[in-house]
C-alpha positions in Angstrom: 30.6 -36.9 -25.4 26.6 -36.9 -26.6 25.9 -37.7 -30.0 22.4 -36.4 -31.2 20.3 -35.6 -33.8 17.6 -33.7 -35.3 14.8 -33.7 -37.7 13.5 -30.6 -39.6 10.1 -31.9 -41.2 8.8 -29.8 -43.7 5.2 -30.1 -45.8 3.5 -26.9 -47.9 6.5 -24.7 -46.9 5.5 -25.8 -43.2 7.9 -27.1 -40.7 7.0 -29.5 -37.9 8.5 -27.9 -34.7 8.4 -28.8 -31.0 7.1 -26.2 -28.7 9.4 -27.7 -25.0 6.8 -27.6 -22.5 5.9 -31.0 -20.6 9.2 -32.6 -18.9 10.1 -31.4 -15.9 13.7 -30.0 -15.4 13.9 -29.5 -19.3 16.9 -27.2 -20.5 14.9 -26.9 -23.8 12.0 -25.5 -21.6 9.4 -22.5 -23.2 11.7 -23.4 -26.6 11.0 -24.1 -30.1 13.0 -27.0 -31.8 13.3 -29.7 -34.2 11.9 -33.2 -33.3 15.2 -35.6 -32.2 17.5 -36.5 -29.2 20.1 -38.8 -28.4 21.7 -41.5 -30.5 22.0 -44.7 -28.9 25.1 -47.2 -28.3 25.7 -48.8 -31.9 22.9 -46.6 -33.5 23.9 -44.8 -36.5 22.8 -41.4 -36.8 20.4 -42.1 -39.6 18.7 -45.1 -37.8 18.6 -42.9 -33.9 16.8 -40.2 -36.7 14.3 -42.8 -37.9 13.7 -43.9 -34.3 13.8 -40.5 -33.0 11.0 -38.4 -35.6 8.5 -41.9 -34.8 8.6 -42.0 -31.0 8.2 -37.9 -30.8 6.0 -37.2 -33.8 4.1 -40.6 -34.9 5.6 -39.7 -38.5 7.9 -42.6 -40.4 10.7 -41.3 -41.9 10.5 -42.1 -45.7 13.7 -39.7 -47.0 16.0 -37.7 -45.2 19.1 -35.4 -46.3 21.9 -34.7 -44.0 22.0 -30.9 -43.5 24.5 -29.7 -41.0 27.0 -31.3 -38.4 26.6 -29.4 -35.4 29.9 -29.2 -32.6 28.7 -27.8 -29.6 32.0 -27.3 -27.6 32.1 -27.5 -23.7 33.9 -25.2 -22.0 33.1 -26.0 -18.3 30.1 -23.2 -18.8 27.8 -24.5 -21.8 24.2 -25.6 -20.8 24.7 -28.4 -22.5 26.3 -29.8 -19.9 29.6 -31.8 -22.1 30.6 -31.8 -25.4 27.8 -32.2 -28.5 27.7 -33.3 -31.7 24.7 -33.1 -34.0 23.9 -34.5 -37.2 20.9 -32.5 -38.4 18.5 -33.8 -41.3 15.9 -32.5 -43.6 13.1 -34.2 -43.8 10.5 -33.7 -47.2 9.3 -37.8 -47.6 7.1 -38.8 -44.9 4.3 -40.6 -44.0 2.0 -41.4 -41.0 -0.4 -39.6 -38.3 1.1 -36.8 -35.8 0.9 -38.5 -32.3 0.9 -36.0 -28.9 4.3 -35.9 -27.9 4.8 -36.3 -23.8 8.1 -33.5 -24.2 5.5 -31.1 -25.8 3.2 -29.5 -28.3 4.1 -30.5 -32.1 3.0 -27.5 -34.8 3.5 -27.3 -38.1 4.4 -23.5 -38.4 5.3 -21.1 -41.5 8.7 -21.4 -42.5 8.9 -17.7 -42.8 7.8 -17.3 -39.0 9.9 -20.0 -37.5 12.6 -17.4 -36.4 10.2 -15.0 -34.5 9.6 -18.2 -32.0 11.6 -18.2 -28.9 14.4 -20.7 -30.0 18.3 -21.2 -28.9 20.5 -18.5 -30.2 22.2 -21.2 -32.0 18.9 -22.7 -33.5 18.4 -19.1 -35.2 21.7 -19.4 -36.4 22.0 -22.6 -37.9 18.3 -23.4 -38.8 18.4 -21.1 -42.1 21.5 -23.9 -43.3 18.9 -26.5 -43.4 16.6 -25.2 -46.4 19.8 -24.1 -48.6 21.7 -26.1 -50.8 25.0 -27.7 -49.5 26.3 -29.6 -46.1 27.4 -27.8 -43.8 29.8 -28.2 -40.8 28.9 -25.4 -37.7 30.2 -24.9 -34.3 27.8 -22.9 -31.6 29.9 -21.9 -28.6 28.1 -21.4 -25.5 28.8 -20.0 -22.3 26.5 -20.4 -19.7 22.9 -19.7 -21.8 24.4 -17.5 -24.0 25.7 -17.7 -27.6 29.1 -16.6 -27.6 30.5 -17.5 -31.0 30.0 -19.6 -34.0 31.5 -20.5 -37.1 30.2 -21.5 -40.2 32.0 -23.7 -43.4 30.6 -25.1 -46.0 31.3 -28.8 -46.8 29.7 -29.6 -50.3 27.2 -28.4 -53.0 24.6 -31.0 -52.9 
């Protein structure tokens, strides 16, 4: 089982996304993703978010809201290798200067244009919920590289 975080940073109706094009053998190569990564041993999801955002973008998170709890079940053929749980945050308050990321190119993308970019199919399903009111529990089921099922449950209205 793996645990991870993603942070959707928004400013002036633009979202900071990472085009994965620098790491060798990167399963996300050629795709646009939100900055984030693994939760380390004894780290809380929020602590991991702060660390990952700083490492990948150079930005300091001042305030973030948990928006989505993701589950990627493992059936033996998923592209992610095993069961994954992810915590997805919306970051509206931050400071600092962008750095060059060693995993890809960071770009501010107009919110309305992000769904036209090459992304995982599951990302296209859950990303709109990052910007909606409420907290969501979302399950994305992959077989090989194909999304074969998903479910979305609203947990609350905050």
